[in-house]
MARTIMI-837557 format. One line per field, with one value per residue: z, x negated, y of N, C-alpha, C in turn; residue in three letters. Coordinates in pm, whole numbers, plus 50000, padded with zeros to 5 digits. Last residue first. Layout:
n_Z (Z|...);
n_X (X|...);
n_Y (Y|...);
ca_Z (Z|...);
ca_X (X|...);
ca_Y (Y|...);
c_Z (Z|...);
c_X (X|...);
c_Y (Y|...);
resn (ala|...);
//
This chain:
n_Z (68226|68142|67915|67777|67700|67546|67539|67356|67443|67476|67697|67751|67983|68144|68168|67981|67838|67570|67463|67630|67413|67345|67213|67118|67182|67382|67433|67694|67848|68139|68229|68309|68137|68315|68281|68363|68332|68201|68041|67858|67559|67336|67001|66826|66723|66945|67247|67602|67864|67983|67792|67753|67868|67818|67928|67817|67869|67743|67582|67372|67152|67295|67331|67450|67476|67567|67615|67556|67837|67939|67892|67737|67472|67459|67367|67099|67080|66909|66877|66851|66822|66873|67138|67389|67327|67268|67099|67048|66970|66782|66581|66346|66017|65861|65607|65446|65188|64834|64630|64598|64687|65007|65240|65388|65499|65524|65403|65277|65498|65573|65351|65380|65725|65871|66128|66261|66425|66595|66651|66849|66816|66794|66534|66407|66539|66541|66526|66561|66468|66482|66409|66507|66730|66912|66704|66576|66520|66371|66339|66225|65988|65964|65815|65582|65716|65644|65577|65519|65600|65435|65326|65042|64889|64761|64586|64553|64458|64324|64372|64341|64535|64838|64935|65144|65223|65361|65524|65527|65575|65447|65608|65675|65664|65569|65595|65412|65477|65443|65276|64950|64763|64853|65156|65323|65479|65677|65663|65941|65874|65915|65885|65880|65886|65727|65428|65294|65039|64913|64843|64660|64540|64630|64504|64580|64645|64642|64810|64935|64878|64844|65108|65279|65550|65691|65696|65535|65361|65090|65036|64974|65172|65047|65101|64991|65052|64976|64938|64994|65091|65357|65381|65483|65451|65549|65487|65530|65709|65967|66000|66018|65884|66034|65949|65978|65893|65750|65581|65380|65037|64846|64902|64854|65030|65310|65405|65598|65831|66085|66376|66720|66884|66873|67070|67371|67685|68005|68153|68026|67952|67776|67601|67478|67212|67127|66840|66630|66520|66252|66109|65836|65780|65531|65438|65463|65691|65883|65901|66070|66134|66249|66378|66497|66691|66705|66750|66687|66530|66464|66447|66439|66609|66493|66508|66358|66312|66361|66188|65982|65907|66005|66093|66343|66597|66875|67183|67441|67700|67983|68183|68425|68691|68774|68840|68596|68360|68037|67817|67531|67286|67078);
n_X (65694|65475|65463|65273|65335|65408|65667|65798|65696|65726|65737|65731|65797|65817|65938|65861|65563|65492|65488|65663|65872|65909|66034|66002|66067|66249|66235|66302|66477|66275|66084|66153|66408|66582|66696|66904|67037|67245|67546|67649|67805|67924|67996|68149|67999|67873|68028|68043|68083|67849|67680|67341|67218|67007|66854|66746|66610|66660|66638|66805|66692|66608|66613|66683|66649|66798|66881|66976|66869|66535|66274|66172|66210|66152|66406|66428|66473|66513|66486|66643|66946|67042|67289|67339|67399|67626|67836|67947|67827|67971|67954|67894|67801|67621|67436|67432|67271|67334|67500|67835|68101|68180|68454|68681|68704|68436|68321|68101|67937|67868|67706|67499|67500|67468|67350|67505|67440|67541|67448|67484|67510|67413|67404|67197|67148|66978|67067|66978|67060|67016|66851|66585|66457|66502|66639|66498|66588|66543|66631|66790|67005|67216|67528|67684|67970|68128|68064|68082|67800|67607|67366|67279|67073|66836|66604|66300|65980|65848|65778|66017|66161|66240|66446|66563|66828|66874|67106|67165|67149|66963|66738|66716|66567|66505|66374|66271|66241|66046|65987|66149|66343|66654|66786|66805|66604|66558|66400|66309|66202|66035|66131|66098|66237|66305|66285|66466|66693|66805|66650|66527|66235|65920|65644|65444|65182|64873|64600|64271|64008|63941|63896|63764|63880|64120|64283|64265|64349|64178|64197|64383|64662|64940|65228|65500|65680|65957|66044|66094|65890|65859|65828|65681|65525|65415|65197|65127|65012|65098|65322|65534|65424|65389|65463|65501|65657|65619|65399|65442|65374|65359|65169|64901|64640|64485|64173|63982|63840|63725|63627|63539|63332|63291|63445|63500|63593|63526|63569|63681|63751|63650|63426|63400|63369|63215|63363|63528|63854|63963|64236|64361|64588|64774|64872|64996|64969|65127|65036|65000|64772|64707|64452|64328|64093|64015|64132|64398|64631|64900|65011|64837|64978|65066|65185|65306|65210|64976|64950|64649|64427|64257|63978|63900|63955|64050|63933|63980|64081|64240|64428|64667|64662|64669|64433|64337|64451|64567|64460|64508|64395|64500);
n_Y (52806|53062|53330|53577|53919|54133|54212|54058|53715|53364|53078|52724|52452|52142|51899|51711|51676|51671|51932|52187|52384|52734|53036|53379|53641|53847|54201|54415|54563|54533|54271|54021|53850|53595|53261|52981|52646|52510|52534|52247|52129|51883|51773|51579|51377|51274|51401|51469|51428|51509|51766|51857|52168|52458|52742|53061|53376|53699|53926|53963|53843|53520|53159|52825|52465|52148|51807|51543|51369|51456|51500|51300|51382|51740|51986|52213|52556|52865|53216|53443|53541|53882|53925|53781|53432|53294|53365|53030|52752|52488|52184|52065|52103|51839|51688|51375|51179|51118|51048|51189|51421|51562|51526|51526|51273|51047|50836|50933|50975|50720|50663|50845|50961|51286|51484|51778|52090|52378|52720|53000|53357|53612|53693|53560|53224|52917|52571|52227|51895|51544|51343|51305|51210|51507|51774|52070|52400|52722|53073|53279|53381|53665|53672|53885|54074|53780|53433|53109|52917|52678|52457|52266|52011|51969|52130|51936|51814|51516|51254|51116|51354|51511|51794|52047|52230|52550|52734|53087|53358|53511|53503|53148|52815|52474|52146|51868|51514|51214|51005|51015|50987|51151|51081|50870|50765|50945|51165|51372|51710|52027|52358|52714|53046|53273|53435|53704|53588|53380|53063|52915|52788|52667|52531|52246|52177|52311|52165|52203|52224|52486|52578|52282|52066|51839|51628|51306|51110|51253|51591|51781|51854|52032|52243|52422|52724|52915|53267|53532|53685|53642|53279|52964|52641|52318|52055|51707|51536|51487|51338|51514|51836|52163|52505|52855|53167|53404|53605|53894|53843|53645|53348|53274|53104|52972|52913|52681|52667|52842|52674|52694|52756|53027|53144|53084|53234|53078|52847|52533|52194|52004|51890|51653|51713|52020|52197|52244|52246|52443|52612|52769|53037|53183|53522|53767|53908|53800|53449|53141|52879|52552|52349|52047|51872|51519|51277|51313|51475|51485|51748|52054|52335|52654|52991|53290|53554|53793|54103|54119|53985|53684|53661|53746|53489|53313|53227|52980|52948|53061|52829|52749|52514|52252|52141|52058|52310|52366|52625|52840|53058|53322);
ca_Z (68314|68155|68046|67760|67798|67531|67643|67311|67423|67436|67620|67745|67857|68120|68273|67964|67970|67641|67376|67632|67521|67304|67325|67093|67042|67383|67361|67629|67704|68077|68165|68414|68128|68244|68339|68282|68402|68318|68075|67970|67637|67439|67114|66898|66630|66835|67145|67466|67777|67981|67891|67696|67875|67811|67910|67862|67841|67832|67686|67501|67165|67188|67378|67352|67527|67475|67675|67500|67719|67963|67962|67880|67531|67434|67461|67162|67090|66978|66888|66775|66882|66788|67036|67356|67364|67362|67200|67015|67098|66790|66705|66430|66144|65880|65733|65463|65315|64948|64697|64580|64629|64866|65198|65321|65401|65568|65487|65193|65422|65663|65375|65260|65615|65837|66003|66269|66305|66608|66581|66825|66810|66925|66615|66440|66445|66613|66459|66619|66439|66527|66357|66380|66649|66899|66823|66550|66615|66364|66389|66266|66067|65953|65944|65606|65631|65589|65670|65453|65632|65460|65424|65116|64943|64751|64683|64497|64563|64297|64391|64245|64450|64743|64933|65034|65249|65242|65546|65463|65658|65375|65610|65667|65688|65576|65618|65469|65408|65514|65417|65047|64793|64764|65070|65275|65350|65710|65561|65874|65941|65856|65979|65810|65956|65864|65486|65384|65124|64854|64934|64688|64533|64625|64545|64532|64577|64656|64687|64957|64913|64723|65034|65244|65423|65702|65684|65615|65502|65138|65087|64866|65166|65082|65076|65050|64990|65065|64891|64965|64946|65319|65401|65425|65490|65484|65557|65457|65571|65946|65981|66132|65888|65982|66023|65926|65968|65874|65606|65513|65154|64803|64933|64753|64975|65200|65413|65477|65719|65986|66244|66618|66887|66785|66936|67286|67547|67912|68202|68057|68022|67796|67654|67624|67254|67186|66963|66599|66639|66297|66205|65894|65813|65637|65431|65348|65582|65798|65931|65962|66176|66137|66406|66379|66686|66692|66778|66814|66545|66472|66551|66364|66603|66523|66513|66404|66345|66349|66294|66036|65914|65973|65966|66231|66534|66732|67111|67312|67659|67846|68164|68282|68645|68710|68949|68686|68437|68176|67854|67675|67321|67205);
ca_X (65808|65491|65505|65312|65307|65272|65584|65746|65786|65644|65802|65663|65814|65738|65967|65990|65619|65506|65524|65544|65853|65867|66030|65977|66063|66170|66286|66196|66476|66402|66073|66133|66279|66582|66601|66874|66963|67182|67427|67667|67686|67954|67904|68204|68084|67789|68009|68004|68197|67878|67778|67462|67214|67135|66836|66855|66578|66709|66538|66854|66677|66635|66582|66696|66634|66731|66841|67037|66953|66672|66346|66151|66304|66116|66309|66477|66375|66574|66420|66519|66882|66984|67195|67387|67311|67532|67789|67954|67827|67921|67977|67992|67816|67747|67431|67497|67339|67259|67429|67690|68049|68148|68315|68645|68804|68495|68436|68211|67987|67953|67825|67584|67451|67550|67314|67481|67464|67492|67526|67401|67569|67409|67513|67179|67197|67005|67025|67033|66987|67088|66988|66608|66533|66429|66642|66541|66526|66592|66550|66652|66973|67083|67457|67606|67853|68106|68087|68119|67935|67629|67472|67268|67199|66936|66708|66415|66067|65901|65677|65909|66195|66136|66412|66472|66774|66844|67009|67180|67237|67088|66821|66667|66677|66464|66486|66232|66299|66089|66013|66045|66265|66543|66758|66931|66633|66639|66504|66309|66292|66045|66125|66095|66193|66256|66298|66357|66631|66829|66704|66664|66320|66064|65693|65569|65267|65013|64678|64416|64056|63961|64014|63768|63816|64017|64348|64208|64343|64260|64107|64343|64516|64881|65085|65458|65567|65906|65999|66210|65906|65946|65797|65789|65523|65516|65215|65186|64965|64992|65195|65507|65513|65334|65492|65421|65655|65697|65434|65442|65360|65341|65286|65004|64700|64576|64271|64057|63793|63832|63588|63641|63378|63210|63500|63385|63619|63509|63628|63577|63785|63794|63444|63409|63497|63205|63286|63397|63770|63916|64127|64345|64453|64777|64789|65029|64879|65191|65019|65064|64827|64745|64553|64351|64210|63977|63988|64365|64486|64832|65055|64871|64878|65111|65073|65331|65351|64989|65013|64774|64415|64380|64031|63812|63976|64021|63995|63925|63963|64206|64313|64641|64642|64790|64505|64391|64352|64605|64464|64507|64424|64442);
ca_Y (52778|52917|53280|53437|53814|54083|54274|54186|53828|53478|53184|52853|52524|52262|51995|51775|51698|51545|51819|52104|52289|52600|52942|53237|53602|53724|54086|54339|54588|54568|54401|54123|53916|53722|53356|53099|52751|52452|52612|52338|52162|51982|51793|51695|51452|51323|51298|51504|51405|51366|51720|51798|52023|52388|52598|52975|53237|53594|53900|54009|53987|53614|53294|52933|52602|52238|51935|51661|51365|51416|51607|51289|51286|51600|51929|52091|52448|52751|53086|53434|53423|53778|53972|53914|53544|53232|53461|53172|52822|52625|52258|51997|52176|51910|51761|51504|51195|51171|50939|51186|51298|51575|51515|51651|51315|51173|50808|50887|51089|50799|50584|50854|50878|51170|51418|51634|52011|52241|52619|52882|53223|53549|53747|53700|53325|53041|52693|52350|52018|51664|51336|51370|51116|51381|51689|51933|52307|52585|52962|53305|53262|53607|53671|53765|54054|53914|53544|53234|52958|52821|52478|52392|52061|51865|52161|52005|51867|51649|51357|51093|51240|51473|51652|52014|52096|52470|52627|52957|53277|53488|53624|53284|52909|52615|52237|51997|51629|51334|50974|51048|50867|51124|51195|50925|50701|50827|51152|51242|51617|51894|52246|52586|52926|53290|53300|53666|53688|53511|53164|52878|52908|52642|52662|52305|52079|52350|52174|52212|52091|52407|52621|52423|52094|51942|51758|51414|51076|51141|51488|51690|51851|51903|52224|52295|52655|52812|53137|53446|53683|53752|53419|53044|52782|52402|52181|51818|51529|51587|51265|51426|51721|52038|52383|52744|53041|53408|53464|53835|53930|53784|53431|53251|53225|52945|53020|52714|52585|52854|52723|52678|52618|52945|53140|53053|53199|53190|52970|52628|52318|52015|52025|51646|51658|51886|52183|52187|52249|52312|52616|52637|52993|53082|53402|53684|53946|53900|53591|53217|53008|52638|52449|52130|51958|51659|51287|51250|51490|51356|51655|51934|52229|52519|52897|53154|53531|53648|54024|54173|54130|53757|53609|53776|53619|53299|53337|53023|52872|53096|52916|52765|52650|52307|52206|51957|52238|52344|52484|52815|52920|53281);
c_Z (68349|68260|68042|67898|67747|67623|67641|67415|67379|67401|67586|67661|67867|67985|68253|68072|67958|67776|67448|67553|67514|67427|67270|67224|67019|67246|67376|67564|67631|67930|68093|68358|68238|68245|68252|68356|68306|68400|68205|67998|67750|67525|67207|67021|66694|66736|67032|67376|67630|67887|67875|67805|67825|67822|67920|67833|67898|67780|67786|67615|67299|67226|67263|67415|67413|67533|67572|67561|67679|67840|67994|67959|67683|67511|67419|67249|67162|66975|66962|66774|66800|66870|66958|67257|67323|67412|67308|67131|67066|66934|66701|66560|66224|66015|65744|65602|65324|65076|64817|64663|64619|64815|65047|65264|65324|65460|65540|65274|65337|65589|65467|65278|65495|65724|65985|66130|66332|66484|66591|66763|66791|66930|66753|66523|66498|66515|66542|66535|66505|66508|66408|66324|66516|66827|66802|66679|66592|66467|66374|66292|66097|66041|65929|65736|65664|65704|65601|65557|65568|65491|65449|65206|65015|64801|64665|64609|64500|64409|64366|64250|64342|64666|64825|65045|65127|65285|65416|65509|65609|65453|65544|65669|65685|65598|65627|65478|65475|65420|65494|65189|64892|64799|64984|65175|65292|65584|65592|65774|65870|65940|65900|65912|65863|65921|65622|65442|65201|64939|64864|64781|64556|64633|64522|64586|64517|64575|64719|64825|64939|64752|64914|65157|65391|65565|65708|65598|65590|65286|65145|64913|65065|65075|65117|65004|65065|64989|65006|64923|64899|65169|65351|65455|65425|65539|65479|65548|65485|65805|65957|66121|65995|65973|65953|66012|65899|65957|65743|65514|65281|64921|64895|64776|64870|65158|65289|65507|65590|65859|66155|66487|66784|66787|66845|67143|67471|67769|68100|68090|68037|67859|67669|67686|67405|67232|67012|66723|66610|66420|66249|65980|65876|65657|65548|65336|65457|65689|65835|65999|66055|66193|66278|66409|66558|66682|66762|66850|66681|66477|66567|66463|66514|66508|66547|66407|66408|66400|66261|66141|65963|65993|65924|66097|66416|66664|66965|67258|67531|67808|68015|68262|68495|68666|68900|68803|68531|68247|68004|67701|67472|67239);
c_X (65808|65598|65526|65343|65353|65238|65441|65659|65716|65736|65699|65744|65749|65775|65893|66027|65749|65577|65547|65577|65714|65846|65989|65982|66050|66182|66191|66254|66364|66382|66205|66119|66265|66443|66598|66777|66934|67105|67369|67535|67724|67832|67950|68119|68146|67869|67926|67999|68167|67993|67804|67551|67347|67114|66972|66821|66690|66664|66579|66755|66724|66619|66604|66655|66649|66732|66766|67000|67005|66756|66489|66228|66293|66209|66270|66368|66436|66473|66507|66459|66756|66925|67140|67290|67377|67432|67705|67908|67829|67927|67915|68020|67928|67748|67558|67467|67400|67340|67349|67626|67897|68091|68302|68504|68762|68587|68504|68338|68106|68014|67922|67713|67544|67484|67400|67445|67434|67535|67458|67491|67461|67465|67520|67289|67182|67037|67065|66984|67058|66997|67074|66748|66575|66515|66554|66534|66585|66519|66623|66570|66823|67070|67324|67529|67782|68086|68059|68154|67962|67776|67487|67389|67173|67072|66822|66515|66177|65997|65723|65805|66087|66181|66306|66432|66695|66782|66993|67071|67257|67185|66956|66774|66624|66587|66432|66355|66247|66157|66069|66085|66153|66472|66637|66912|66767|66686|66600|66424|66284|66138|66136|66073|66195|66189|66228|66382|66515|66771|66715|66732|66465|66143|65844|65587|65392|65098|64821|64488|64206|64013|64044|63889|63826|63956|64248|64292|64287|64239|64189|64247|64474|64730|65042|65316|65538|65796|65957|66171|66015|65972|65900|65762|65642|65507|65319|65202|65019|64935|65077|65374|65464|65444|65430|65452|65564|65685|65497|65481|65373|65320|65257|65128|64803|64648|64358|64150|63869|63784|63711|63593|63486|63249|63422|63436|63491|63536|63622|63641|63662|63833|63594|63422|63512|63341|63280|63311|63640|63828|64093|64220|64457|64635|64818|64949|64899|65096|65098|65066|64880|64807|64581|64468|64211|64104|63935|64218|64445|64681|64972|64901|64929|64996|65129|65201|65375|65128|65012|64829|64543|64362|64156|63862|63883|64054|63953|64004|63899|64076|64291|64529|64611|64776|64631|64467|64419|64499|64494|64514|64408|64488);
c_Y (52629|52890|53129|53382|53678|53970|54223|54257|53954|53593|53292|52950|52660|52322|52127|51874|51778|51559|51687|51977|52227|52514|52806|53159|53452|53660|53966|54214|54514|54604|54432|54263|54020|53783|53480|53188|52865|52555|52561|52409|52257|52004|51903|51721|51576|51406|51357|51382|51434|51333|51571|51740|51968|52237|52531|52830|53150|53458|53796|53982|54041|53759|53390|53065|52701|52380|52019|51794|51503|51434|51568|51394|51279|51508|51787|52031|52329|52638|52986|53294|53396|53663|53855|53978|53675|53336|53393|53259|52971|52673|52397|52072|52112|51980|51843|51560|51333|51163|50987|51078|51307|51443|51539|51647|51439|51228|50933|50862|51049|50917|50658|50775|50893|51092|51294|51581|51864|52162|52483|52775|53117|53409|53684|53761|53466|53152|52814|52468|52135|51785|51452|51362|51172|51277|51567|51852|52169|52500|52829|53179|53266|53483|53598|53777|53922|54010|53676|53340|53094|52846|52627|52407|52193|51912|52062|52033|51949|51690|51498|51205|51229|51350|51626|51867|52055|52337|52551|52861|53136|53399|53603|53391|53051|52702|52380|52085|51755|51432|51092|51011|50894|50996|51163|51039|50746|50754|51038|51233|51483|51807|52115|52475|52805|53166|53301|53526|53628|53624|53299|52977|52865|52772|52659|52446|52143|52253|52216|52232|52088|52267|52531|52453|52241|51962|51870|51540|51184|51115|51374|51582|51745|51915|52083|52267|52525|52739|53046|53305|53587|53755|53517|53191|52852|52543|52262|51939|51644|51583|51358|51354|51624|51933|52263|52621|52940|53280|53457|53686|53846|53878|53577|53335|53189|53073|53011|52831|52613|52784|52731|52738|52590|52798|53046|53034|53171|53146|53083|52761|52405|52146|52051|51786|51650|51840|52039|52168|52176|52328|52474|52638|52854|53033|53308|53556|53859|53950|53680|53364|53084|52766|52528|52222|52039|51740|51429|51266|51437|51366|51529|51822|52116|52420|52758|53075|53393|53611|53875|54077|54198|53906|53687|53725|53635|53431|53325|53142|52924|53024|52942|52866|52650|52452|52279|52018|52138|52261|52471|52665|52902|53141);
resn (unk|unk|unk|unk|unk|unk|unk|unk|unk|unk|unk|unk|unk|unk|unk|unk|unk|unk|unk|unk|unk|unk|unk|unk|unk|unk|unk|unk|unk|unk|unk|unk|unk|unk|unk|unk|unk|unk|unk|unk|unk|unk|unk|unk|unk|unk|unk|unk|unk|unk|unk|unk|unk|unk|unk|unk|unk|unk|unk|unk|unk|unk|unk|unk|unk|unk|unk|unk|unk|unk|unk|unk|unk|unk|unk|unk|unk|unk|unk|unk|unk|unk|unk|unk|unk|unk|unk|unk|unk|unk|unk|unk|unk|unk|unk|unk|unk|unk|unk|unk|unk|unk|unk|unk|unk|unk|unk|unk|unk|unk|unk|unk|unk|unk|unk|unk|unk|unk|unk|unk|unk|unk|unk|unk|unk|unk|unk|unk|unk|unk|unk|unk|unk|unk|unk|unk|unk|unk|unk|unk|unk|unk|unk|unk|unk|unk|unk|unk|unk|unk|unk|unk|unk|unk|unk|unk|unk|unk|unk|unk|unk|unk|unk|unk|unk|unk|unk|unk|unk|unk|unk|unk|unk|unk|unk|unk|unk|unk|unk|unk|unk|unk|unk|unk|unk|unk|unk|unk|unk|unk|unk|unk|unk|unk|unk|unk|unk|unk|unk|unk|unk|unk|unk|unk|unk|unk|unk|unk|unk|unk|unk|unk|unk|unk|unk|unk|unk|unk|unk|unk|unk|unk|unk|unk|unk|unk|unk|unk|unk|unk|unk|unk|unk|unk|unk|unk|unk|unk|unk|unk|unk|unk|unk|unk|unk|unk|unk|unk|unk|unk|unk|unk|unk|unk|unk|unk|unk|unk|unk|unk|unk|unk|unk|unk|unk|unk|unk|unk|unk|unk|unk|unk|unk|unk|unk|unk|unk|unk|unk|unk|unk|unk|unk|unk|unk|unk|unk|unk|unk|unk|unk|unk|unk|unk|unk|unk|unk|unk|unk|unk|unk|unk|unk|unk|unk|unk|unk|unk|unk|unk|unk|unk|unk|unk|unk|unk|unk|unk|unk|unk|unk|unk|unk|unk|unk|unk|unk|unk|unk|unk);
//
């Protein structure tokens, strides 16, 4: 279901997309650089990813009733053995990454130069990446800052094995350049990742209610650290933890856009609580500190909140989705 905000600030249902997926739709994400038309990717437990293109009039901004005919499924990407858990675009809308229960991460590219529309044959799988030992929950592109391979971006993935894999590109080939994992018994599932504006800080949500904070170091900074490893790549390192941030799994973390203020981010999870944190004035990049700014509890007792996301431009608006079937705008 697609919703849009009207001038009076009311959110209205504009479109319903159906008839393609046969099981639960787990993740949806708009392509970030579609200025003249809209492209949407959806990942499903049926093992496929659907690419939806808006084909309606560009001046049809608001309407009261759904019109499925304004959207067309132009491609359905197949390859995962079973449930697809996450789909994400890179910053230029030229690559698509997916991950799933089959322990793999896939990277896709549209074969049409300068376009991300087309039918199934116009999409090419660039890589199938094996590095996780269990269900892969989340994928997230990040800038390479010229510290990883020769590509402009890297790909981060996390999952059931409690590990973050850092995938880099070199001469068109994707490979696991590094992996981050704390030794815990039993292994704690890592459910979600969130990248800060600028791409040098990363948050992760864990199955024991902990939120971890990572910093990206350059290769030169890495050499200056006493406990660093050798190599020409940069380094991601855990620099902070918020233990027991939630009473249960942290299903989703989301960093706010820059307009929301320095270091603001949100989290939600199995305890049905939405929390917004803000970075403290005494915080540093190597030793970040955060304070809880506000919190809200699900009105439905025992209802888990599965996802939180910020408005991409307005740092005062965010949305949550939960097991009670409701999407809430905050």
